[in-house]
C-alpha positions as CSV (number, residue, x, y, z in Angstrom):
1,M,-6.2,9.2,-1.3
2,L,-6.8,6.0,-0.4
3,W,-9.6,3.1,-1.2
4,M,-10.5,0.1,0.9
5,S,-12.9,-3.1,-0.3
6,R,-13.6,-6.1,1.4
7,G,-12.8,-9.7,0.9
8,R,-12.7,-9.0,-2.6
9,S,-10.0,-10.7,-4.9
10,W,-8.8,-7.5,-7.3
11,T,-6.9,-8.8,-10.8
12,G,-5.8,-6.5,-13.0
13,N,-5.1,-2.7,-12.2
14,P,-6.6,-1.8,-8.6
15,C,-4.9,1.6,-8.9
16,A,-5.6,3.9,-12.2
17,S,-4.8,7.2,-12.1
18,D,-5.2,10.5,-13.8
19,T,-2.8,13.1,-16.0
20,R,-1.3,14.5,-12.5
21,G,-0.9,11.0,-10.4
22,R,-4.6,11.2,-8.6
23,A,-5.6,8.3,-7.7
24,V,-8.6,7.0,-8.9
25,R,-11.1,4.6,-9.5
26,D,-14.5,3.5,-11.2
27,G,-13.6,7.0,-13.2
28,R,-14.2,9.0,-9.3
29,R,-11.3,10.5,-7.8
30,R,-11.2,9.1,-4.2
31,G,-10.7,12.1,-1.0
32,P,-8.2,11.8,1.5
33,G,-10.6,11.5,4.5
34,V,-10.7,7.9,4.6
35,L,-6.7,7.8,5.5
36,G,-8.0,9.4,8.7
37,A,-10.7,7.8,9.4
38,A,-9.3,4.8,9.0
39,W,-6.9,5.9,11.5
40,A,-8.8,7.2,13.8
41,L,-11.0,3.9,13.8
42,A,-7.9,2.8,14.6
43,V,-7.2,5.1,17.8
44,L,-10.4,4.5,18.9
45,L,-9.9,0.7,18.9
46,G,-6.8,1.5,20.9
47,A,-8.2,3.8,23.6
48,S,-11.0,1.7,24.2
49,G,-9.3,-1.4,24.4
50,C,-11.0,-3.2,22.1
51,T,-8.3,-4.6,19.9
52,P,-8.1,-7.8,18.1
53,G,-6.7,-10.6,19.3
54,R,-4.2,-12.4,16.7
55,G,-6.6,-13.6,13.1
56,T,-9.5,-12.1,14.6
57,R,-11.3,-9.7,12.3
58,V,-12.6,-6.5,13.7
59,S,-16.1,-5.1,12.6
60,G,-16.0,-2.3,10.7
61,L,-12.6,-2.7,9.4
62,P,-12.2,-3.3,5.5
63,D,-9.5,-6.5,5.3
64,T,-7.7,-4.5,2.8
65,L,-6.3,-1.1,2.9
66,H,-5.0,0.2,0.2
67,V,-2.7,3.0,-0.8
68,V,-0.7,4.9,-2.9
69,E,1.8,7.0,-4.0
70,T,0.1,10.4,-3.3
71,D,0.0,8.6,0.3
72,A,3.5,9.0,0.9
73,E,4.7,10.1,4.4
74,Q,1.6,9.6,5.6
75,A,1.1,7.6,8.6
76,V,-1.4,3.8,8.6
77,A,-3.3,2.0,11.1
78,L,-3.6,-1.9,11.2
79,A,-4.8,-4.4,13.1
80,P,-3.2,-8.0,13.5
81,G,-4.5,-9.9,10.3
82,Q,-5.2,-7.1,7.4
83,I,-3.6,-6.6,4.1
84,L,-1.6,-3.6,3.5
85,R,-1.7,-3.5,-0.4
86,L,0.8,-0.9,-1.8
87,S,-0.1,1.0,-5.8
88,L,2.8,2.6,-7.7
89,A,3.4,3.7,-10.7
90,A,6.5,2.4,-12.6
91,N,8.0,1.2,-15.8
92,P,10.8,-1.5,-15.2
93,S,10.9,-1.3,-19.6
94,T,13.2,1.5,-18.6
95,G,15.6,-0.8,-15.6
96,Y,13.9,0.9,-12.8
97,T,11.8,-0.7,-10.5
98,W,10.5,-0.4,-7.0
99,Q,12.9,-2.1,-4.0
100,I,11.6,-2.5,-0.6
101,T,14.5,-0.7,1.4
102,A,13.1,-1.2,5.1
103,L,10.6,-3.2,6.4
104,P,9.0,-3.3,9.5
105,A,9.1,-6.4,11.8
106,C,5.1,-5.7,12.1
107,L,5.0,-6.7,8.6
108,A,5.4,-9.7,6.4
109,A,5.6,-9.5,2.4
110,D,2.4,-11.5,0.9
111,G,3.4,-13.2,-1.8
112,T,5.9,-11.2,-4.5
113,P,5.0,-8.0,-5.8
114,G,2.8,-8.1,-9.1
115,F,2.5,-5.5,-12.5
116,T,0.0,-4.3,-13.9
117,P,0.7,-2.2,-17.5
118,R,-1.1,0.2,-18.7
119,P,-3.2,-0.6,-21.6
120,V,-1.8,1.1,-24.7
121,P,-2.4,0.6,-28.5
122,A,-1.3,-2.5,-30.4
123,G,2.2,-2.6,-31.1
124,I,3.2,-0.1,-28.3
125,V,6.2,-1.2,-26.7
126,G,8.0,0.4,-23.0
127,S,4.3,1.2,-21.3
128,G,4.7,1.9,-17.5
129,G,2.1,0.3,-15.6
130,T,1.8,-0.1,-11.7
131,M,3.3,-2.2,-9.5
132,T,1.4,-3.9,-6.1
133,F,3.0,-5.0,-3.0
134,A,0.8,-7.0,-0.2
135,F,2.2,-6.6,2.8
136,R,0.2,-8.2,5.9
137,A,-0.1,-7.4,9.8
138,F,0.7,-9.8,12.0
139,S,2.2,-8.5,15.6
140,A,1.4,-5.2,17.5
141,G,4.2,-2.8,16.6
142,T,5.0,0.5,14.5
143,G,8.0,0.8,12.4
144,R,8.3,2.3,8.7
145,L,8.2,1.0,5.2
146,E,10.2,2.4,2.9
147,L,10.3,1.7,-0.8
148,S,12.9,3.4,-3.4
149,Y,12.4,3.5,-7.4
150,H,15.8,2.6,-9.5
151,R,17.9,0.4,-11.6
152,S,19.5,-2.3,-9.8
153,W,22.7,-1.9,-11.7
154,E,23.3,2.0,-10.7
155,T,24.5,1.2,-7.4
156,Q,26.3,5.2,-6.9
157,A,23.6,6.9,-8.0
158,P,20.4,8.3,-5.7
159,P,16.7,6.6,-6.4
160,A,14.3,8.2,-9.2
161,R,11.9,8.1,-6.3
162,R,11.1,7.3,-2.7
163,F,8.1,6.1,-0.6
164,A,7.6,6.0,2.9
165,L,4.8,5.2,5.4
166,A,4.7,4.8,9.1
167,V,2.8,1.9,10.1
168,T,1.0,1.0,13.8
169,V,-0.2,-2.4,14.6
170,G,-2.7,-2.3,17.0
171,R,-2.0,-4.6,19.9
172,P,-3.9,-8.0,19.9
173,A,-6.1,-8.3,23.0
174,P,-5.0,-10.1,26.4
Protein backbone atom coordinates (compact mmCIF):
# COMPACT_ATOMS: atom_id res chain seq x y z
CA MET A 1 0.00 0.00 0.00
CA LEU A 2 2.36 2.61 -1.25
CA TRP A 3 1.85 5.79 -3.20
CA MET A 4 4.33 8.27 -4.56
CA SER A 5 4.33 11.90 -5.54
CA ARG A 6 6.69 13.93 -7.66
CA GLY A 7 7.54 17.42 -6.50
CA ARG A 8 4.39 17.99 -4.46
CA SER A 9 4.19 19.75 -1.17
CA TRP A 10 1.73 17.81 0.95
CA THR A 11 -0.37 19.63 3.46
CA GLY A 12 -3.02 18.05 5.58
CA ASN A 13 -3.40 14.30 5.76
CA PRO A 14 -1.39 12.76 2.90
CA CYS A 15 -2.72 9.31 3.57
CA ALA A 16 -6.10 8.35 4.91
CA SER A 17 -7.26 4.81 5.55
CA ASP A 18 -10.45 2.86 5.08
CA THR A 19 -12.19 0.94 7.86
CA ARG A 20 -9.67 -1.91 7.57
CA GLY A 21 -6.62 0.38 7.85
CA ARG A 22 -5.72 0.14 4.16
CA ALA A 23 -4.23 3.22 2.53
CA VAL A 24 -6.54 5.22 0.31
CA ARG A 25 -6.15 8.47 -1.56
CA ASP A 26 -8.84 10.20 -3.57
CA GLY A 27 -11.22 7.39 -2.57
CA ARG A 28 -9.18 4.65 -4.28
CA ARG A 29 -7.09 1.97 -2.59
CA ARG A 30 -3.55 1.67 -3.83
CA GLY A 31 -2.19 -1.74 -4.71
CA PRO A 32 1.03 -3.21 -3.36
CA GLY A 33 2.63 -3.32 -6.81
CA VAL A 34 4.20 0.15 -6.57
CA LEU A 35 6.55 -0.92 -3.76
CA GLY A 36 7.79 -3.82 -5.88
CA ALA A 37 8.20 -1.56 -8.90
CA ALA A 38 10.23 1.00 -6.92
CA TRP A 39 12.46 -1.75 -5.54
CA ALA A 40 12.96 -3.31 -8.99
CA LEU A 41 13.85 0.08 -10.50
CA ALA A 42 16.43 0.73 -7.80
CA VAL A 43 17.95 -2.73 -8.27
CA LEU A 44 18.11 -2.25 -12.04
CA LEU A 45 19.76 1.15 -11.65
CA GLY A 46 22.34 -0.33 -9.28
CA ALA A 47 23.03 -3.34 -11.50
CA SER A 48 23.50 -1.17 -14.59
CA GLY A 49 25.92 1.21 -12.87
CA CYS A 50 23.47 4.09 -13.34
CA THR A 51 23.23 5.04 -9.69
CA PRO A 52 22.78 8.72 -8.93
CA GLY A 53 25.39 11.02 -7.49
CA ARG A 54 24.75 13.11 -4.41
CA GLY A 55 22.14 15.75 -5.12
CA THR A 56 21.54 14.37 -8.62
CA ARG A 57 17.96 13.87 -9.77
CA VAL A 58 17.26 10.52 -11.32
CA SER A 59 14.82 10.65 -14.19
CA GLY A 60 11.80 8.47 -13.46
CA LEU A 61 12.32 8.26 -9.69
CA PRO A 62 9.92 10.20 -7.48
CA ASP A 63 11.23 12.90 -5.16
CA THR A 64 9.27 11.34 -2.31
CA LEU A 65 8.54 7.72 -1.48
CA HIS A 66 5.42 7.41 0.70
CA VAL A 67 5.06 4.47 3.07
CA VAL A 68 2.12 3.59 5.34
CA GLU A 69 1.64 1.21 8.25
CA THR A 70 0.61 -1.73 6.06
CA ASP A 71 4.08 -1.58 4.43
CA ALA A 72 5.71 -2.76 7.68
CA GLU A 73 8.55 -5.26 7.33
CA GLN A 74 8.99 -4.41 3.63
CA ALA A 75 12.23 -3.35 1.96
CA VAL A 76 12.54 0.05 0.28
CA ALA A 77 15.31 1.39 -1.96
CA LEU A 78 16.10 5.07 -2.24
CA ALA A 79 18.53 7.21 -4.18
CA PRO A 80 20.61 9.81 -2.33
CA GLY A 81 18.51 12.95 -1.94
CA GLN A 82 15.14 11.17 -2.00
CA ILE A 83 12.66 11.67 0.83
CA LEU A 84 11.00 8.76 2.64
CA ARG A 85 7.66 9.92 4.08
CA LEU A 86 6.10 7.60 6.66
CA SER A 87 2.44 7.97 7.71
CA LEU A 88 1.22 6.00 10.74
CA ALA A 89 -2.16 5.99 12.51
CA ALA A 90 -1.91 7.53 15.98
CA ASN A 91 -3.98 8.98 18.80
CA PRO A 92 -1.77 11.21 20.97
CA SER A 93 -4.76 12.23 23.13
CA THR A 94 -4.46 8.79 24.77
CA GLY A 95 -0.77 9.38 25.49
CA TYR A 96 0.45 7.08 22.74
CA THR A 97 2.91 8.43 20.19
CA TRP A 98 5.31 6.96 17.66
CA GLN A 99 9.00 7.20 18.60
CA ILE A 100 11.98 6.38 16.39
CA THR A 101 13.89 3.54 18.04
CA ALA A 102 16.40 2.79 15.25
CA LEU A 103 17.52 5.13 12.46
CA PRO A 104 19.97 3.77 9.87
CA ALA A 105 23.09 5.85 9.21
CA CYS A 106 22.05 6.33 5.56
CA LEU A 107 18.93 8.33 6.59
CA ALA A 108 18.48 11.62 8.42
CA ALA A 109 15.27 12.95 9.96
CA ASP A 110 13.94 15.74 7.73
CA GLY A 111 12.07 18.10 10.05
CA THR A 112 9.92 17.19 13.01
CA PRO A 113 7.07 14.65 12.98
CA GLY A 114 3.65 16.08 12.26
CA PHE A 115 0.16 15.06 13.33
CA THR A 116 -2.99 15.51 11.28
CA PRO A 117 -6.23 14.82 13.22
CA ARG A 118 -9.01 12.85 11.58
CA PRO A 119 -12.00 15.09 10.77
CA VAL A 120 -14.69 14.80 13.46
CA PRO A 121 -17.92 16.64 14.27
CA ALA A 122 -17.62 19.80 16.34
CA GLY A 123 -17.34 19.20 20.07
CA ILE A 124 -15.78 15.74 19.78
CA VAL A 125 -12.36 15.48 21.45
CA GLY A 126 -9.78 12.73 21.58
CA SER A 127 -9.89 11.75 17.93
CA GLY A 128 -7.03 9.90 16.33
CA GLY A 129 -5.28 10.83 13.15
CA THR A 130 -2.01 10.34 11.32
CA MET A 131 1.56 10.97 12.46
CA THR A 132 3.89 11.74 9.57
CA PHE A 133 7.68 11.40 9.61
CA ALA A 134 10.08 12.45 6.85
CA PHE A 135 13.58 11.09 6.32
CA ARG A 136 16.14 12.14 3.70
CA ALA A 137 18.41 9.54 2.13
CA PHE A 138 21.83 11.18 2.20
CA SER A 139 24.49 8.48 1.89
CA ALA A 140 24.84 5.00 0.46
CA GLY A 141 24.14 2.18 2.86
CA THR A 142 21.60 -0.18 4.34
CA GLY A 143 19.86 -0.40 7.65
CA ARG A 144 16.63 -0.87 9.50
CA LEU A 145 14.23 1.96 10.38
CA GLU A 146 12.23 1.08 13.50
CA LEU A 147 9.52 2.93 15.40
CA SER A 148 7.48 1.98 18.45
CA TYR A 149 4.05 3.21 19.54
CA HIS A 150 3.94 3.66 23.30
CA ARG A 151 3.29 5.99 26.20
CA SER A 152 6.48 7.76 27.30
CA TRP A 153 5.81 7.22 31.01
CA GLU A 154 5.24 3.45 30.68
CA THR A 155 8.93 2.56 30.57
CA GLN A 156 8.47 -1.10 31.57
CA ALA A 157 5.53 -1.87 29.26
CA PRO A 158 6.16 -3.23 25.77
CA PRO A 159 5.10 -0.99 22.87
CA ALA A 160 1.47 -1.29 21.77
CA ARG A 161 2.64 -1.49 18.12
CA ARG A 162 5.88 -1.58 16.18
CA PHE A 163 6.83 -0.55 12.67
CA ALA A 164 10.02 -1.46 10.78
CA LEU A 165 11.41 -1.11 7.25
CA ALA A 166 14.59 -2.39 5.65
CA VAL A 167 16.16 0.61 3.90
CA THR A 168 18.77 0.64 1.14
CA VAL A 169 20.22 3.84 -0.25
CA GLY A 170 22.00 3.40 -3.60
CA ARG A 171 25.68 4.13 -3.95
CA PRO A 172 26.58 7.44 -5.64
CA ALA A 173 28.44 7.26 -8.95
CA PRO A 174 32.24 7.73 -8.72
